[in-house]
C-alpha positions in Angstrom: 0.0 0.0 0.0 1.3 3.4 -1.0 2.0 5.7 1.9 2.3 9.0 0.0 0.0 10.8 -2.4 0.0 9.6 -6.0 -2.0 10.3 -9.1 -3.4 7.1 -10.6 -6.7 5.8 -12.0 -6.6 2.6 -9.9 -7.6 2.5 -6.3 -9.8 0.6 -3.9 -12.0 2.8 -1.8 -13.6 1.9 1.5 -14.9 -1.6 0.4 -13.5 -4.3 -1.9 -16.4 -3.9 -4.3 -15.4 -0.2 -4.8 -12.4 -1.0 -6.9 -11.5 1.5 -9.6 -9.4 0.5 -12.6 -10.3 3.0 -15.4 -10.2 6.8 -15.8 -14.0 6.9 -16.1 -14.3 4.9 -12.9 -11.9 7.3 -11.2 -13.9 10.3 -12.4 -17.1 8.8 -11.1 -15.5 8.0 -7.8 -14.1 11.5 -7.4 -17.7 12.8 -8.1 -19.1 10.5 -5.4 -16.5 11.7 -2.9 -17.2 15.3 -3.9 -20.9 14.8 -3.3 -20.2 13.0 0.1 -18.1 16.0 1.1 -20.9 18.4 0.2 -23.3 16.3 2.1 -21.0 16.4 5.1 -21.0 20.2 5.0 -24.8 20.3 4.7 -25.2 18.0 7.7 -22.8 20.1 9.7 -24.7 23.2 8.9 -28.0 21.5 9.6 -26.8 20.6 13.0 -25.9 24.2 13.7 -29.3 25.4 12.6 -31.0 22.8 14.8 -28.8 23.9 17.7 -29.9 27.5 17.3 -33.6 26.4 17.2 -33.1 24.3 20.3 -31.6 27.3 22.1 -34.5 29.5 21.0 -36.9 26.9 22.4 -35.5 27.2 25.9 -37.4 29.7 28.2 -36.1 33.2 28.0 -36.1 33.9 31.7 -34.9 31.7 34.5 -37.8 32.3 36.8 -38.5 30.1 39.8 -41.4 28.5 38.0 -39.2 27.5 35.0 -36.6 26.0 37.2 -39.0 23.8 39.3 -39.0 20.2 38.1 -42.3 19.4 36.3 -44.7 16.9 37.8 -44.4 13.3 36.6 -46.0 12.9 33.1 -46.2 16.7 32.7 -44.0 17.7 29.8 -44.5 21.3 28.9 -44.4 22.5 25.3 -40.9 23.9 25.8 -39.5 20.7 27.2 -41.0 18.5 24.6 -39.9 20.8 21.8 -36.3 20.9 23.2 -36.2 17.1 23.4 -37.3 16.7 19.8 -34.5 19.2 18.8 -32.0 17.2 20.9 -33.0 13.9 19.2 -32.7 15.6 15.8 -29.2 17.0 16.7 -28.2 13.5 17.8 -29.2 12.0 14.4 -27.4 14.8 12.6 -24.3 14.1 14.8 -24.3 10.4 13.9 -24.6 11.2 10.2 -21.8 13.7 10.5 -19.5 11.2 12.2 -20.3 8.4 9.8 -19.7 10.7 6.7 -16.6 12.1 8.3 -15.0 8.7 8.9 -15.9 7.5 5.4 -14.3 10.6 3.9 -11.2 10.2 6.1 -10.8 6.6 5.0 -11.3 7.5 1.4 -8.6 10.1 1.6 -6.3 7.6 3.4 -6.2 5.7 0.1 -3.6 8.4 -0.7 -4.9 8.8 -4.2 -4.5 12.5 -5.0 -7.6 12.6 -7.2 -9.7 11.4 -4.3 -8.1 13.9 -2.0 -8.8 16.7 -4.4 -12.4 15.6 -4.8 -12.8 15.6 -1.0 -11.3 19.1 -0.7 -13.3 20.5 -3.6 -16.5 19.0 -2.2 -15.9 20.5 1.2 -15.2 23.9 -0.3 -18.2 23.8 -2.6 -20.5 22.4 0.1 -19.5 25.2 2.5 -20.0 27.8 -0.2 -23.4 26.6 -1.2 -24.8 25.8 2.3 -23.3 28.6 4.4 -25.7 31.3 3.2 -28.6 29.1 4.4 -27.3 29.4 8.0 -28.6 32.9 8.3 -32.1 31.8 7.2 -32.4 29.0 9.6 
């Protein structure tokens, strides 16, 4: 296994069945990695938007009534909404970790085309998704 970056049209990515041996296969693989990188940036931004919404769902004041533990079975609208946001953030986090590790392992193939696809996808994904952060 090569331990430095190289340009080649042959590589095995992530799984044995993702074996590339042609320039067309390499171009498609780079496109898939680029799209995965863009998806990673979108998930990361979605997680930030959900965090902002979760923080806005918390009560604005910390009065004595809001600090008192609710009765058993009594889930106020704020608490239920915050819990749903927390579950959503957890799912986004799991997706982000899985995508991140998959991209890391693909880049660790040391194929320079795959590396450039991951970097270009990350830059393009951030460029496309970042303006949506202000709207969330």
